[in-house]
N, C-alpha and C positions, 0 to 999 in steps of 0.2 A: 666515362672516366670508369676506367677500371676499377672493381673496388683492393684496396688493399691498406695495411695501418698506417696511418700517417708514420711512424715513427721507423718503418721499417722500409718507407720512402729517402726519411733523412738520413736514416745508416747508410742506406746505399749510395747516395748520395756524396756525404760528406768520406768514407772510404775513395770512391773514384776521384773526388776532388783532391783528398791526401794525394793521389798517384801523378793527379794533370798539376797538379803546382811543383811534386817536388820532383819530376822530371822533364819539366821545362823552368821556370823562374828560377828554380835554386839549384839548377843544374850549372851555371857557370861559376859560382862559386869553387865548387869543386876540381870541377875541367877544364877552367879554362888555361893553366899554366901547363899542364901537361899536353892539350891539344897545342899552344901555342908552339913546346918547344920541339915537337914533332913536325908542324908544320914549314918551322922556321917562319913565324911571325910574331908579332909584340903580341901578348894578354889582350892590349888596349882593343886589339883587332879583332878578337873574338868577344869581346865585352860588345864592341860597336856592331856586327854582327847578331849580339844579342838584340843590342835598341832597335836594329831595323824590324827586329822579330814583332818588339811593342808595338812599333808605327803600324806593323801589317796586321797585327791583332785590334787595332782600333782601326781600322779600314772593316773588316768582316765583324766588329762587334754589333752595328743597328742589321746587318744583315740576319745575323744570327737569331737577335732579337725578333726581329719578325715573321722569320721562319719558326720559331718556338711560340708566339703569338697565334699561327696559322693551324700549326700542328702538333704541337705540343712537343716538348722537350727530349724524349726518347728520342726519336731521329737524326736530331740533331748532335746528340751525347755520343749518340753511337756511329755516329759518323766524322766526332771529333776523336774518338778512338783513333780508329780506323788513321787517320791524318800526321794523330800523333804519331802512329806507331810509323809511318811512312816518313816522316820528317826525322827522328831520334834514328832510324835507319840508315836515312841520308846521311847525316851527322857522321854517323860512325863509318864512312867511304870517302869521307870528302879528302882532296889530295890536294886543294889548291886555297886561294883565299874566296874567289870566285864560286868556288863550287859550297864553301863555308858559308856564304852570305845568301846562297839559294835555298839551302838547306834549311838554315834558320828563318828564312822568308816561310818555306814550307810548314816548318812548324809554329810560326808566326799567326799561320790560317789555324789551326788547331785551337792555340791561345785563344782569337778571339772568338772561336765556337765553344770554347770546353772549361774555361775558367769561370770564376765565381758569378760574373754577371750572368751566365748560360744556366749553371746549377737555379740563381736567385729569381730565373723567370721560370722556370719550370715548375718550381713549387708552387707561384703564386699560378699559374697556369692552372695548377691543380687545384690549390686551398683558396683563391681570389683574398681576398681579406684580409683573411685570416692565416696568412703563411707568415706572421712574423716570427713567430716562436719554431717555425719550420728553417727560415731561414739563420737564425740563432744555433739553432741545433748544427746544421752544415759544418757554419765558420767554429765553429765548437770541435768537430772531431777533425776538420782540415786544419785548426789551428797547428799540429801536430805534424805539419808536412815537412820543413824546415826540419824538426825534430828527425825524422824518421828519412828526408831525402838526403840530406849532407852527408849523416854518417854511413847511408848505403850506398852513395855514390861513390865515396871516398875509400871503403872495403873493398867495392868493386875496382872501384881504378888499381886500387895498391896489387890486387892480387891478379886480375885481367888485362888491364887498359883501357885506356878511356873510350876506344871503338868496341871493345864489348861491352863496355859498361852503356853506353849508348843500344845498343843490341839488347843488353838486359832492360832496361828501361821500355824499349819500345815492344819486347814480348810481355811484360804485365801489362800494355795497354791491352793486346789482343786476348790473352789467358785470365784478365781480373776487372780490370777496366771495363771493357766488351760486354761480359757477362752483367755487370751489375747494373749497367744503364741500359742494357738488352732487357733486365725485368723489373723497371720503372714503368707504371700506371701507363695506359697511353689513353687521350683523349680523341672525342667525335670530332672529325673535320669540320661538318654541318655546325656545331655547337662554334668553333673557332671562326667561321664563315660570319655568322650571325652578329660574334661579336665584334667583328670587322667594321661589319655592316652599319651597326650602333656607334662606332667613333670612326668614321673613314679617313683622320690626321692624327692617331695615335702620338705623332711626335709631339706636339703642341698643342695636343686637346684639353681642354679646361678638366679637373678633376673635380670633387666635393664644392661645391661653395666658392666656386673659383670661376672667374671672365677670364676670356683666353688670354688677355694681356697681363693678368695678372698671373697665371699659367708661366707665361714666358718667361715673366721678372723670377718667379720664385724656380723654374727651370736655370736660367742664368745664375742662380745663385748657388744652389745644388751644386752645378759642374764646377764653379769653380772651387765649392767646399772640396767636393770628391779628388778634384786636381790636388790641390793643396796636400791632402791627406797622402796619395799616393807620390807626392814627392817627397813627404816628410818620411815618408814608411820605407820609399827604395833607398833614400839618401843613406838612410841610417844602416840599412841594412847592408850597404857597401861599404859603411867606414866606420861604423859606431867603435869598436876596438880600439882605430887611428884617432876618432874622436876623446874617447877616455883617457887614451896616450898623452896626448895633448893637453888635455885638463893635468897631469901630471900622475898619473893614475899608471903602474907596472904593467908590463906587460901578460903577465899571470892573472893578475889582478882583472884587466880590463877585458880578458877573454872568457872569463867567469862570470864580470857581469853582463858581458853581451849575451852569454848564453841564456839568460834571465830573461829575455825580451820574449822568446817563445814561450813557455812556460807563462811568463806573465800575459800574454794577451791572450793565454786561453783560459786565465783567472779572469779577465776582464769581461770576456765573452760567456763564464759564470756568473760573473756578479751582474750582466745584463739579462739572463738565462734567468735569474731567481730577483733578487731586492728592485735591479731597475724595471724589470718589465713590471710594475705596478706602475709607475710612471710614461709619461707623455716621451716616445721613442725621441720628438726636439728635443726635449730638456733631455734625457741620457745622451746625443750627438755635442751638445752643448757645453756639457758636462765635462765629454769625453776631449774635446779640443783644448779643455784648457790643461789637460795632465802633461803634455809633451813641455809648455811654456813651465812650470810647476818643476818639471823635473832639471831643466836645463839652466832655471833659476839658482834650482841648488844646486847643481854642477858647477856654475860657472862664480857662485860665491862661496862656497863653501870647499869647493875643489874636491879632490880626490875622495875624500871621507862619502860622498854625497856619491859616488859612481853606480850603485846598488839602487839606489832610491832613483837616480835616473832612468835608468834603464827598465825599474819596473813602472815605475809612471807613463813612461814612453810606451813600452808592450802594451798596459789594460790602456791606452787609450786611443793606442791603433785597432787593437781588439775588437773595441765596442763601434770606430769608425767603421770599422769591415762589413759590420750590422746594420750601422748606419746608410751604409751605401746601397743596401737591400732594400729595409724599410720606411724611408723618408719617401724614394717614387711612389712608393704603392699606398702611405699615407696622404698624401696630397694631391697625386692626382687618379687614384685608383686602379685596378688589378687589367682593364681593360686596355690592350695595345702597351704591357708594361714591358714586353721582353726587347721590342723598336727602342720605346723610347729611355729604358734602360741603357740601349746600347751606344744612341747618340749622348745623351748625358757621359758617358764614360771616356769618349772621344779624346777631351782636351785632359782627364788623366791619364791615359796610356800615351798621349804625346808627352807631357811633361814630365810622366815618369822615366822614354829614355832619355831623356837629358840628364836626369837626376844624378846619377852618379858624377859624371863627370864635369855639371855644374857647381855639386855642391863638395866636388873635391878639388875645385879650384880656390871654393874659398877658404878651404881646409889650409890647402895651401900659403893664402895671403894671409888670414885671420885666425889660423891655429883651432881652439876653441872656441874662440869669439863667432866664427860661424855659426853655431848653434842660435846666437841671437834673431840672425836672421829668420832661423826656422822656427823659432819662437814667435818672432815678428808674423809669421805667415800664417800659423797655427791662430793665433789672435785675432788675425782678420776674419780667419774661418771663422770664428766665435762668432764676431760682427755680423757675418754674413748668415749667419743661423737667427740669429737675434730677429736679422729683418724680415724673414722669413715668418709668413702667417698659415698656421695649420687650422683645420678642421676641429671643434673642441678641445682647445689647447689646455684648458683648464679640467677637462675629462679625465678620467681616469683610462690607462689604454688597453686594460683586458677587455673590453666590450667589443672594440674594433680588434684587438689581432689577440683571440684565446690562446691560452696553453693548448700544446698536442697533448692529446688524449690518446 
């Protein structure tokens, strides 16, 4: 491993992740309507192309994770910047629906190789079991992706149009994202090969003090928890203002409350980085799964006055769960083969994420704000799944296993 201060790696990955999320996951919210108008299609068709990109990203996730396990994160993330740039440039040139789906599919390849799972695998490959603080730091910085991405996309679209906006994001991947990932620490190939020799089947290999059967059970439970977390997160990202309005909140207040989700996610990650870092990561995740149901209960029983409380609780819980997605597999299975295993664990999450806006939208049309009872029940089921998980040294303090960065 090349010598580099851990904090510099965290900052570089955090900024690069902010760019990656802002130019992909948060892009359709601002550009779907103008794209649909010019292409003569429904906005739902643009979102369908985005859903297809999420499915493609699920297919490429395990491959990207295995490549990071073997070669380190730098070459994979550099490649993702190039594919991001090509995909965004292709979207900016589409003339019909077929080209739109193909261009988004290309962007899906980049998403599978360049979003959080790849960044988490990169720091685990560099820092091993001590990567919890780095994972938290990356999500802390990238938590501002929507705060930066939405206004920037909106401003560029208003000034130059959606096509040039896509080209501008493509250029940022080349002039900002590519250099950031280029200067990440490298790893020795021989070291990676030795790690794979020690664990020939990392996707199902047992972790510390776990049998193969226990590891498979833990993997199923974690995959379920991650899928629930991404389903709720994506559903709320697509429909939160409408949910609040259905609960009796006025439009202006609903938009203001929804805007608190991003800062609340960052606040949750700060809480995880400071207070909750003294706790076991599994306990933090269990507490986080309770935040969305508590907020939903408040909104559905109290009504409009609880709108801000719901947004803050949902955001904080989602922010902490994003960290748990990176830290729990590291805790239970160890660092060897982390990237490939993480890729497989996230396949169900990416698949349900693709259908979340549509499915929750149907529930919202049928049950109005009462659709939140469904997401609250899902989150509680994720909490139950986490209680079934057995982790090494659950009663021990976490800092020994995941020391803070210095």
